[in-house]
N, C-alpha and C positions, 0 to 999 in steps of 0.2 A: 552192414550199412554201406551204401554206395558212396563214392566220392562226392557226388552232387548233394546227397543228404548231409554229409559231413560239413560241407560248406554252408548249407542253409542253417544247420544247427549252430555253427560258430557265429553266424550273423545274428541269430536270435539271442545268443548268450552274451554277446559283446555289449558293453555299455554304450549309450548314445554319445555321439561325438560332435553334436551340432555346435557346441561352444568351443571346439578345438580347431576350427578352420575359419577362414575369412568371413564366410557367410554367417557362421555361428557368432562371431564377434559382433557383426552388424546387428543381429537379432538381440544380442545381449545389450548393446547400446540402446536399442529401441525400448527394451523393457525398463532400463534405467531411466530413460526419458519419460516414460509413462508414469513410473513411480514418483519421479520428481514433480511432475505436473499435478498429480493427484495429491501428493503429500503437502505441497506448498501452495495449492489453489492458484494455479497460474493460467486461468482461462484468459484468452485474448493476448497472451504473451508468446513471443517467438523465442523459444529457449534453445541455446546453443551450448552443448556440453563437450568439452575436449578433455580426454583422459590425460592425466599427468603421469607419464610412464606407460609401460606396456600393460595390456589387459592380462590378468592371470589366466592360465590355461586350465580351466575347471570344466567338468562335465555338468551341463544343465544346472548351473549354480542358482541358489536362491538369492534374492536381492532385497536389501533393507536400507532405506534412506536413514542416514544418521543426522539428526537435527531437524528442526522445524522452521528454521529461518532461512530466507533467501540471501545468500552471500556470493561473492565472486569466487569463492572456493567451496565446493560441495563434496561431502564424504558419503560413500556408499559401502555397506558391508556385503561381501559375497561369501557364500558358503557352498562348498561342493567338493567333489573328488577330483584330484589332479588327472589330467588327460593321460599321463604316463603311468597311472596307478598310484597306490599308496593310500594312506588314511585320509579321511575328509579334512579339509582345511577351512579356516575362516580368515579372510583377508579384507583389509580396508583399502578402498581405491578412491583416490582424490581426482576431482574434475575441476577444470577451470570453467566457470559458468558465466554466460552472458544472457541476459533476459531483456529482449527489446520490446518496447511498447510505445505507441503514439501517445503523447501527453501534452497538456498545457504547460508552457514555461513562461516566465516573466520576460517581457521584452525590455523592460527597464526596471530599475530599483523602485520598490514601493515602500510606503510607510504605514504605520498603524492609523486607523480611522480614515482611510482613503478608499475610494471605490476601486475594486480590482481592475476595472476597465482602464483606469488611469495608468496602470502598470503595463499596459499594452501586451496582454498575453497572446501567445501564438502557439501553433502546434509544431512539435518536434518529436523525433524518434529518440528515446532515451534508454539507457541500460539501467533498469531498476536494480539489478544485482549489484552493480558497481556502486550505486548510491545507497545500498542497503535499505531499500524501500519495498513495501508490499504493494501490489497493484491496487489494493483497496485504499491505500494512503492518498491516491491521486484524485484530484477534482475532475469530474466528468463534465458537468454543466456549470458555466461561469456566470450566467445571466443574473444580475441583481446582487452579486456578492460584494462584500467589502473586506478589507484586510483588518486583522486584529493585531498584527505585528509587522515589523520591518522585514523586507525581503530583498534579495539581490537579483540582479539581471542574470538570466540564463538558468536559474534554478527552477525546478518543477513546482507547479502550484499544488500545495498540499491541503487536505481538508482541515488540518489543525490550524492553518494560517488564515482561514476565511470565516466569515459569518454572514448571516442575512443582512440586508440593508437596515441600518438603525432607523428607528422611528423618530428619534430626536437627534439633532446634530449639536456638536460642541458650539457654544456661543450663539445658538439659534434662539430666536424669540418663540416661546411656546405658550399655549393656554394652560394656566395653572388653576385646577379645580380643587377647592377646599370643601371637604364633606364632613358633616357631623350629623348626629340624629336630628332630623327635621330641618337641616340647614344645608344649603349648597351655594357657595360663592365661586365666582370665576373672575380671574384677573390674568395678567400676563407677566412673564418673567423670562430670564435668560438662563439656558441650561449651561452648566459648567463642563459637562462632558457628554459624549454621545451615549445612547442607551437603546437596548432592545426592549420588547414587550416584557414587563415585569421587573426590569432593572430598577434599582434605586440610584437616583442621580441627584447631585446638588443643584439647586435652582435659586437664582437671585431674583426675588419678586420685585416688581417695580416699586420704588420708594423705600425698599428695605435696605438696612446697612449690612446685613449678614445673610448668608444663604441658608436654606433649609433643605431637608431631604424629601424627595417626592418619588413616586412610583410611575414609571412610564406606562401609560394606559392606552395610547393610540398614536397615530401619526400626528406629531406636533402637539401632543397633549400629555400632561402629567397630573397625578392626583396626590393631594395631601389629605390624609385621614386623621381625624381627632376623635 
């Protein structure tokens, strides 16, 4: 066998070393980035991963994301053969994670039963990893929404904090419809708390000394069934 053939044979028999040089490390980081995006459903998020410590010198390692929640620290399991030889190894590598996304945040503190617009929401770039949020937690469209709890200025607007505009408002005068077989009466009363369609709310009917429960049936209207 000629010297040239010996060199070619050695190249064919030698293990791949793409993960054992600078370019290989970059490709490994790209693979980890893809795994994190797919595993954590990070569409529309600018993900920044910074390894904590040096990358292990492994030949073509397999990559597995540990955990299904987005946090400021992210763990990845790597399996592969060391570049300098030896048996296969399994190592856990930690990353500092930042996940940037444009989101609605409160311009001022809000309170329950208040229109979201009154809290002056504005667009800002936030790190959802640091806030331990999922992108799906964030409100995308704010038109017509109301708050169902108190909120603080500067915090992101979350889906669990909002609701559609109530059909009846606290202390508002509404039409009260009383229905029974063959009977329909209509009067007016004051609602004691806001309500959405189908909600049961206390209503003080004009001339009554105590409230009764009614079901919100439409804009400014409640039904009492007997």
